[in-house]
Phi, psi and omega in degrees: 000143185303304183206119181292328179296337183269347190305307182290328177293322178296315179300313184296317180300319179292313187290334177300339179272356181266127184293339182278343181264110189252015176164181183301314186301317180291317178301317180297313179299322177299308178302318188296313184287331177289318176297323177304313184292321177297310179296322178295317179300318179295317177295323175301324174301321175296312184295326177288324176298317182279342184220105182300338183262005180298133179234131180289142174283340180279132176301144188309317182288346182260000180284144182311313185298338184263342179234335187264332183288128179261112180277002183078009182259011177076016181251002177294143179293139177205172177060216182298328177296319177291310176305317177298319179296312181299307189285328190251344180239300185304299186293315176302319182294313182288326181287335184260010180302140179279116180229141179229182178297337183266357179290128177302147183296330179289354169253321177299333181303329182297308179298314181301321183292326185263357181301315186240028183253150182230153170263114179266342183294141184248341184251113183292330177289321179284327173303313176305318178298315180296316178299320177299318181296314180297323182291342177294337180297129178254082187288347177274355177271123186306310183296315185286327179293328176288329181284345177303330177298325177293321177298315179303316180294322174303315179299317181295321178296321180295323181294329176302323179285346185284347181071205184294334177296339180270001183286133178208165179243133179288121177303143181304321179299327181287316178295322173300317176299315180301317178296320180296318181287323180285324180056059180301147179248161181305132180098338181273156179244142176235154176213146171258101188292349180282345181284126182258000000 
């Protein structure tokens, strides 16, 4: 990606042209669910590498790699087709995932994340542009994955300007998942910088 410091600005500039995005809180929620799916897809690559029997909880057509990645062949979903997929296939599929008490947290997190999430964008061409910017992130690259923290901080700064409309609480499943992925050791400190 060209510049991580420019990442949120590029997304914001695209989203400002979409009639469905009415403020910072909606823009941030839109970026968050897209980033979640991109990050989750990268983690699934790791899990598949480590475990030949790993099976994704996400239906195959809804995995980031199968709908979001633009291979440059002109076959990527865009426009009304992309909006229809996101609104009528992706969100309903992820919200209706079957999860039980025995479902591992790294799978249950998907349903939890999408239970109260919305797609606000109304222009499928602009949504494709946003997806393409997010897809530039190479989260399997050591340097760029660590720079992801800077992106997160930029998003938090944007939330501050959203006022009370930007207030949200991190679902317990998300914090548990973060702790599981970070694997903190005794003596290390973790903080959720979103907490005010």
